C-alpha positions in Angstrom: -28.1 16.5 260.7 -24.4 16.1 259.8 -22.8 12.9 261.3 -19.2 13.5 262.4 -16.7 11.0 262.9 -13.2 11.6 264.4 -10.2 9.6 264.8 -7.6 8.9 267.7 -4.4 6.8 267.3 -0.8 6.5 268.0 2.1 8.7 266.3 4.5 5.6 266.1 3.2 2.8 264.0 4.5 -0.8 264.4 7.4 -1.4 261.9 6.1 -3.4 258.9 2.5 -2.8 259.7 1.8 0.3 257.9 -0.2 -1.3 254.8 -2.4 -3.7 257.2 -3.1 -0.4 259.5 -3.8 1.8 256.5 -6.0 -0.8 255.0 -8.2 -1.4 258.1 -8.4 2.3 258.6 -9.7 2.7 255.2 -12.3 0.1 255.6 -13.5 2.0 258.8 -13.7 5.3 256.9 -15.7 3.5 254.1 -17.8 2.0 256.8 -18.6 5.4 258.1 -19.4 6.9 254.8 -22.0 3.9 254.1 -23.6 4.9 257.6 -24.2 8.4 256.4 -21.1 10.3 257.9 -19.9 13.1 255.7 -17.8 15.4 258.4 -14.3 13.8 259.3 -12.2 15.4 261.9 -8.3 14.7 262.2 -6.1 16.0 264.9 -3.2 16.2 262.0 -0.6 14.7 264.3 1.9 12.4 262.7 1.0 9.0 262.3 -2.8 7.7 262.5 -4.4 11.2 262.3 -2.3 12.1 259.2 -3.2 8.7 257.6 -6.9 9.2 258.4 -6.6 12.6 256.8 -5.1 11.3 253.6 -7.7 8.5 253.3 -10.7 11.1 253.8 -9.0 13.3 251.3 -9.0 10.6 248.8 -12.4 9.7 249.2 -13.5 13.4 249.2 -11.9 13.7 245.8 -14.8 11.3 244.6 -17.5 12.2 246.9 -18.0 16.1 247.4 -20.3 15.4 250.4 -17.4 14.1 252.5 -15.6 16.9 254.3 -12.2 16.8 256.2 -11.9 19.2 259.1 -8.6 19.8 261.1 -8.4 20.3 264.9 -5.1 21.7 265.8 -4.0 21.8 269.2 -1.9 25.2 269.2 -1.3 27.7 266.5 2.1 26.8 266.0 1.5 23.4 264.8 0.5 24.9 261.5 3.9 25.9 261.0 4.9 22.1 260.0 6.9 21.6 257.2 5.8 18.1 256.6 4.7 18.2 253.0 1.8 15.6 253.8 0.4 17.8 256.7 0.8 21.0 254.3 -1.1 19.4 251.4 -4.0 18.1 253.5 -4.5 21.1 255.5 -5.2 23.1 252.3 -7.8 20.6 251.5 -9.6 20.9 255.1 -13.4 22.3 254.8 -12.3 24.2 258.3 -9.2 24.4 260.2 -9.8 25.1 263.9 -7.1 26.0 266.4 -7.8 25.4 269.8 -5.0 27.2 271.8 -3.0 30.0 270.5 0.0 29.0 272.5 1.4 25.4 273.3 0.4 24.3 276.8 0.5 21.2 278.6 -3.2 20.6 278.1 -3.8 21.9 274.5 -3.8 18.1 273.1 -6.5 17.1 275.8 -8.5 20.2 275.0 -8.6 19.3 271.2 -9.1 15.6 271.8 -12.1 16.2 274.4 -13.6 18.7 271.8 -13.4 16.4 268.8 -14.9 13.5 270.9 -17.9 15.7 271.9 -18.5 16.8 268.4 -18.5 13.3 266.9 -21.1 10.4 267.0 -18.3 7.9 266.1 -14.7 7.5 267.0 -12.2 5.5 265.1 -9.6 4.3 267.3 -6.4 3.0 266.1 -5.0 1.4 269.6 -2.0 -0.7 270.8 -3.4 -0.9 274.5 -1.3 1.6 276.3 -2.9 2.7 279.5 -1.5 6.5 279.3 -1.4 9.1 276.7 -3.8 11.2 274.2 -5.1 8.1 272.6 -6.1 6.4 275.6 -7.6 9.6 277.0 -9.5 9.8 274.0 -10.9 6.4 273.9 -12.0 6.6 277.5 -13.9 10.0 276.8 -15.5 8.6 273.8 -16.7 5.6 275.9 -17.7 7.9 278.6 -19.9 9.7 276.2 -21.4 6.9 274.7 -20.0 7.2 271.5 -20.0 4.8 268.8 -16.4 3.4 268.9 -14.9 1.6 266.2 -11.6 -0.1 267.6 -8.5 -1.3 265.5 -6.2 -2.9 267.6 -2.6 -3.0 266.6 
């Protein structure tokens, strides 16, 4: 059985903490690999999602058993001009689009699906009570997922 891990986190990272956050996130991804996880899902939003995808892609280049999967909330998001997004989306084993057009709940649909598919959720979280990261984290706890919390 393939073990799946996804990520949730904020788009805006605290100034001056990028390297610290990257190091902590990389350590959690490495722990997941050590624990037998091979399928990694990123929502491909700016910030933590793309950082996670970049780390997984680096590890996948060394270990072909590691798979990067993209969970895209709506089809228009695939038109991103961000060079990191473009490079990493091409490296994905699978790209799944959840809604054909943007809607107010397309991100929640995507986040819910990522958690439901995953046994482990890595959350980079600053404690905000509202928003996509808080929702995804609550859903992971409700479903009894193995949550790895990186507080920022």
